[in-house]
C-alpha positions in Angstrom: 112.9 9.3 -54.0 109.2 10.4 -52.6 106.2 8.0 -54.7 103.9 10.4 -56.2 100.6 8.8 -56.9 98.1 10.3 -58.8 94.6 9.1 -57.1 91.7 10.2 -59.8 88.3 10.4 -58.6 86.5 12.0 -61.5 82.6 12.0 -60.8 82.8 13.1 -57.3 84.8 15.3 -54.9 86.5 13.3 -51.9 85.6 16.6 -49.8 81.5 17.2 -50.7 78.9 16.2 -48.4 77.8 12.9 -47.6 73.8 11.6 -48.5 73.7 13.4 -51.9 73.5 11.2 -55.3 77.1 11.1 -55.8 78.7 10.9 -52.7 78.7 8.1 -50.4 81.5 5.5 -49.2 83.7 5.7 -52.3 83.9 9.6 -51.3 84.9 8.8 -47.7 87.7 6.0 -48.9 89.3 8.3 -51.2 89.8 10.8 -49.2 91.0 8.6 -45.9 93.2 6.5 -47.7 94.6 9.4 -49.4 95.0 11.0 -45.6 97.0 8.2 -44.6 99.1 7.7 -47.3 100.3 11.3 -47.0 101.0 10.7 -43.3 103.2 7.3 -44.8 105.5 9.5 -46.8 103.5 9.1 -49.9 102.1 12.4 -52.2 99.4 12.1 -53.3 97.2 14.4 -55.6 93.8 13.7 -56.2 92.4 14.3 -59.4 88.2 16.0 -59.8 86.0 17.3 -61.8 85.2 20.6 -60.7 81.7 20.7 -60.6 81.8 24.9 -59.0 83.9 27.4 -60.8 83.6 29.5 -57.3 85.8 26.5 -55.2 89.2 26.5 -54.9 91.5 24.6 -57.1 93.8 22.7 -54.9 92.5 22.0 -51.6 94.8 20.4 -48.9 93.7 16.6 -47.2 96.4 16.8 -44.8 100.4 16.1 -45.2 101.5 15.3 -48.9 97.3 14.7 -50.1 95.7 17.6 -51.6 92.7 17.5 -54.1 92.6 18.9 -57.1 89.6 20.4 -59.1 89.6 20.5 -63.0 87.1 21.5 -65.6 86.2 18.9 -67.6 82.6 20.3 -69.6 80.4 23.0 -67.5 81.3 23.2 -63.8 78.3 22.2 -62.4 76.6 18.8 -61.4 76.3 16.5 -64.5 74.8 12.6 -64.5 77.5 10.2 -64.6 76.9 9.0 -68.4 77.7 12.4 -69.8 80.7 12.5 -67.9 82.0 9.9 -70.7 82.3 12.3 -73.0 84.4 15.1 -71.4 87.5 12.4 -70.0 89.4 13.3 -72.9 89.2 17.0 -71.6 89.8 15.7 -67.7 93.0 13.9 -68.9 94.3 17.0 -70.5 93.9 18.9 -67.4 96.1 16.1 -65.5 98.8 16.1 -68.3 98.8 19.9 -68.3 99.0 20.1 -64.5 101.9 17.2 -64.5 103.8 19.4 -67.2 103.8 22.9 -65.7 105.0 21.8 -62.3 107.6 19.2 -63.7 106.0 16.5 -61.5 106.2 12.9 -62.6 103.7 10.1 -61.4 104.7 6.8 -60.1 100.9 4.9 -60.6 97.8 5.9 -60.8 95.1 4.8 -58.6 91.5 5.1 -60.0 88.3 4.9 -58.5 84.9 3.9 -60.1 84.6 3.3 -64.1 85.1 6.2 -65.4 88.1 7.4 -63.7 89.4 3.7 -64.7 88.8 5.0 -68.6 90.7 8.4 -67.7 93.6 6.2 -66.5 94.1 4.2 -69.0 94.4 6.8 -71.3 97.2 8.7 -68.9 99.3 5.3 -68.6 99.5 5.5 -72.6 100.9 8.9 -72.2 103.4 8.2 -68.9 103.3 4.4 -69.1 102.9 4.2 -65.7 100.9 1.4 -63.9 97.0 1.5 -62.9 95.7 0.4 -60.5 91.9 0.2 -60.1 89.0 0.1 -57.3 85.4 0.2 -58.9 83.6 0.5 -55.9 80.4 -0.8 -57.9 80.5 -3.4 -60.6 77.3 -2.7 -63.1 76.8 -6.2 -64.1 75.7 -6.6 -60.2 73.9 -3.8 -60.5 72.0 -4.6 -63.5 71.5 -8.0 -61.7 69.3 -6.2 -58.8 67.7 -3.7 -60.6 63.9 -3.1 -60.5 63.3 -1.1 -63.1 64.8 -0.1 -66.9 65.4 3.1 -65.2 68.3 1.6 -62.4 69.8 -0.5 -65.5 73.4 1.0 -66.0 74.3 1.3 -69.5 75.8 -0.8 -72.1 79.2 1.5 -72.6 79.9 1.4 -68.7 79.8 -2.4 -68.7 82.4 -2.7 -71.8 84.5 -0.2 -70.5 84.3 -2.2 -67.1 85.3 -5.2 -69.4 88.4 -2.9 -71.1 89.4 -1.4 -67.6 89.7 -5.2 -66.2 91.7 -6.2 -68.8 94.3 -3.8 -69.0 94.8 -2.3 -65.7 98.0 -3.5 -63.7 96.1 -4.4 -60.6 92.5 -4.7 -59.2 91.6 -3.5 -55.8 87.9 -5.7 -54.5 87.1 -4.4 -51.2 85.9 -8.4 -50.3 86.0 -12.1 -51.0 82.7 -11.7 -52.6 83.7 -8.7 -55.0 86.6 -11.0 -56.2 84.7 -13.8 -57.0 82.2 -11.5 -59.2 85.5 -9.8 -61.0 86.4 -13.3 -61.7 82.8 -14.6 -62.7 81.9 -11.7 -64.6 84.5 -9.7 -66.1 87.2 -12.6 -66.5 89.6 -11.0 -64.2 93.2 -12.7 -63.8 93.2 -14.0 -60.1 96.9 -12.8 -59.7 96.1 -9.4 -60.9 93.2 -8.7 -57.7 94.4 -7.9 -54.2 91.4 -8.1 -51.7 91.5 -5.3 -49.4 88.7 -4.5 -46.8 87.7 -0.5 -46.8 88.2 1.4 -43.4 86.6 3.1 -40.4 87.7 6.1 -38.6 88.3 4.7 -35.0 89.0 8.1 -33.7 85.4 9.7 -34.8 83.5 6.7 -34.6 83.5 5.4 -30.7 80.8 4.2 -28.9 79.2 7.0 -26.4 76.3 7.4 -23.9 73.2 6.2 -25.5 71.0 8.6 -23.1 73.1 11.7 -24.0 72.8 11.6 -27.9 69.1 11.1 -28.0 69.0 14.0 -25.6 70.8 16.4 -28.5 68.7 14.8 -31.1 65.4 15.7 -29.2 64.6 11.9 -29.0 62.0 9.8 -26.6 62.7 6.6 -25.2 60.9 5.1 -27.7 62.7 2.5 -30.4 64.8 4.1 -33.0 66.2 2.9 -36.1 68.6 4.8 -38.4 69.1 4.4 -41.6 71.9 6.2 -43.3 73.4 6.5 -47.2 72.4 8.0 -50.8 68.4 7.9 -51.2 68.5 5.5 -54.0 66.4 2.5 -55.2 69.2 0.3 -54.7 69.0 0.6 -51.1 66.2 -0.5 -50.3 64.4 1.9 -48.0 61.0 0.9 -49.6 61.5 -2.6 -47.6 62.1 -0.8 -44.4 59.3 1.7 -44.5 57.1 -1.9 -45.0 58.9 -4.0 -42.2 58.0 0.0 -39.8 54.5 -0.3 -40.8 54.2 -4.2 -40.2 55.9 -3.9 -36.5 53.6 -1.0 -35.7 50.7 -3.4 -37.0 52.2 -5.9 -34.6 52.1 -3.3 -31.9 55.8 -2.9 -31.8 55.9 0.5 -33.7 59.6 2.2 -33.6 60.8 5.8 -34.9 63.1 5.8 -37.9 65.3 8.4 -38.6 66.6 8.4 -42.8 69.9 10.6 -43.1 71.0 11.3 -46.6 69.5 12.7 -49.1 70.8 16.1 -51.1 70.0 18.9 -49.7 71.3 21.4 -52.6 69.1 20.0 -55.3 65.3 19.3 -55.5 63.2 16.5 -54.4 64.3 13.0 -56.2 61.2 11.3 -57.8 61.9 8.3 -55.8 62.6 10.4 -52.4 59.2 11.6 -53.7 58.0 8.0 -54.1 58.9 7.1 -50.3 57.3 10.0 -49.4 54.1 8.8 -50.6 54.9 5.4 -49.5 55.3 6.9 -46.0 51.6 9.0 -46.3 50.0 5.8 -47.9 51.4 3.8 -44.7 50.3 6.0 -42.5 53.5 6.3 -41.0 54.0 10.1 -41.0 54.6 10.7 -37.0 57.1 7.1 -37.0 59.6 7.8 -40.0 61.4 11.3 -40.2 63.5 12.5 -43.2 66.8 13.9 -41.4 68.8 15.1 -44.1 72.9 14.5 -45.1 75.0 15.2 -41.7 78.4 15.6 -42.0 80.4 12.7 -40.7 81.1 14.1 -37.0 77.9 14.2 -36.1 77.0 10.6 -37.7 78.1 8.9 -34.4 75.4 11.2 -32.6 73.2 9.0 -34.7 74.7 5.9 -34.4 74.9 6.1 -30.7 71.4 7.4 -30.5 69.8 4.1 -32.3 68.9 0.9 -31.0 69.7 -0.5 -34.4 71.1 0.6 -37.5 69.7 -1.0 -40.4 70.7 -1.5 -44.0 68.3 -3.3 -46.7 70.3 -3.0 -49.9 69.3 -4.8 -52.7 73.1 -4.7 -53.6 76.5 -3.1 -51.6 79.9 -3.8 -52.6 80.9 -3.8 -49.2 79.2 -1.5 -46.5 80.7 1.6 -44.9 77.9 2.5 -43.2 77.7 -0.7 -41.0 81.6 -0.5 -40.2 81.0 3.1 -38.7 77.5 1.8 -37.0 79.4 -1.4 -35.6 82.6 0.9 -34.6 79.9 3.2 -32.3 78.4 0.2 -30.9 75.4 0.0 -32.8 73.9 -3.6 -33.5 73.4 -3.5 -37.5 70.7 -5.5 -39.6 71.4 -5.4 -43.0 70.4 -7.6 -46.6 72.5 -10.8 -47.4 73.6 -9.2 -50.2 77.0 -8.8 -51.7 80.2 -7.0 -49.5 77.5 -6.5 -46.7 77.9 -10.8 -45.8 81.5 -10.2 -45.1 81.2 -6.8 -43.4 78.7 -8.1 -41.1 79.2 -11.4 -39.0 75.9 -12.4 -39.1 74.7 -13.1 -35.5 78.0 -11.7 -34.1 78.7 -8.2 -35.2 74.6 -8.1 -36.6 72.4 -9.6 -38.5 71.7 -10.7 -42.2 68.1 -11.0 -43.7 66.9 -11.8 -47.0 67.1 -8.7 -48.8 63.4 -7.9 -50.1 61.8 -10.0 -47.5 59.8 -7.5 -45.1 58.8 -10.1 -43.0 62.1 -11.1 -42.1 63.2 -7.8 -41.9 60.4 -6.5 -39.6 61.0 -9.8 -37.5 64.6 -9.6 -36.9 63.7 -5.7 -36.0 61.6 -6.6 -33.3 63.5 -9.3 -31.8 66.7 -7.1 -31.6 64.7 -3.9 -30.3 63.1 -6.0 -27.4 66.4 -7.9 -26.2 68.4 -4.7 -24.6 71.2 -7.5 -23.4 71.7 -9.0 -27.1 72.1 -5.9 -28.1 74.6 -4.5 -25.9 76.7 -8.1 -26.4 76.1 -7.7 -30.4 77.5 -3.8 -30.2 80.1 -4.9 -28.5 81.5 -7.2 -30.7 80.9 -4.8 -33.5 83.7 -2.7 -31.4 86.3 -5.1 -31.8 85.5 -6.2 -35.1 85.5 -2.4 -36.3 89.0 -1.8 -34.5 90.4 -4.3 -36.8 89.3 -1.9 -39.9 91.0 1.0 -39.0 92.2 3.6 -42.1 96.0 3.2 -41.6 95.5 -0.6 -42.0 93.7 -0.4 -45.2 95.9 2.5 -46.2 99.6 0.1 -45.9 97.8 -2.5 -47.7 97.2 -0.5 -50.3 100.7 1.2 -49.8 102.1 -2.8 -50.4 100.4 -3.2 -53.7 101.9 -0.1 -55.0 105.3 -1.3 -54.1 104.8 -4.5 -56.3 103.7 -2.1 -59.3 106.7 0.0 -58.8 109.9 -0.6 -57.5 110.4 2.6 -56.0 107.6 2.5 -53.7 109.1 -0.1 -51.6 110.8 2.4 -49.4 108.0 4.3 -48.6 106.2 1.3 -46.6 105.8 2.0 -43.2 106.0 -1.8 -42.1 104.6 -3.2 -38.7 102.2 0.1 -38.4 98.9 -1.9 -37.9 100.2 -5.1 -35.7 97.1 -6.0 -33.9 
């Protein structure tokens, strides 16, 4: 009997272009894990809220995996907190889909807290187990928030606590997140599975630096790369100050910022960053590239001397893993999952978050030492090879098996032996 999984990604579609306000590592995770599970023989239906009535209702992700767009409120972008009031409609849509096609889902795999709320409502109807992955945690984000506007709402914190108590299994991306779930949410240790995130090692591979730079029209000066959502928590303000300090010390570098939402007006945060660039007189040194498809990102990683993640919080740091797979040395903040994703002094370097001087000093030292960059890049490629998506999906499927006995026959044993 085929194992059938309802994968929930309420607020963001795994097919969406990366770099916007609502898109990032979670989109990649849901898409790639679903594809790999499909290849392993698991049928996966990824349910997400429709944000555009003109897109197809059903889109194939690959063998036995598909994305299903369901209306819940207006079919347009919507603030995450508003989505909470439309979850009943979303749940009703999933159940109607199931009934119309006579599908019996064996379990529910939810991503982010909004999906967790929907999953528990479906669990009450279907009497099937729920596996939850939060990707980020509200209490952790609030601890690093710098303004009131960055604070997560109370409803998120209470719902996360309820989900932790009522779901059947929680996936933590690393031991740091596991410890946070135990300490801040009172999670039961035996119900937490620690499964690292992954990287596409067929797409993200080392390339020719000179060729990549020529393709991007870059000269031979030092190039720094930042990739992600343009959000306050990502620490771009610290990186801009570090670039200014490097230049003041006679070590100028060019910074490429890959991210942002091409389809929406400029956010206030991006506007504030641009004002900061003007104030620091960095207009000639910093380039907002905009969001790029994943297929193009390897060119940027290959062209850069260093990939920098100056975040104030990261649950895992998928960008770091992509950069390492391409042989790009990484400098990241010593926060959250980055502490385990980046092996300090081996595949990259960790610095205190918000420390402009430490960040500038580490960037300057790495840019000035091509032999060190080569050694760190080589170790990064080796480290990334242990995080292939097929291995992540196999670990996920083993957790499915522990929740649902019928999953056992679908395990693809031995696919990820080193």
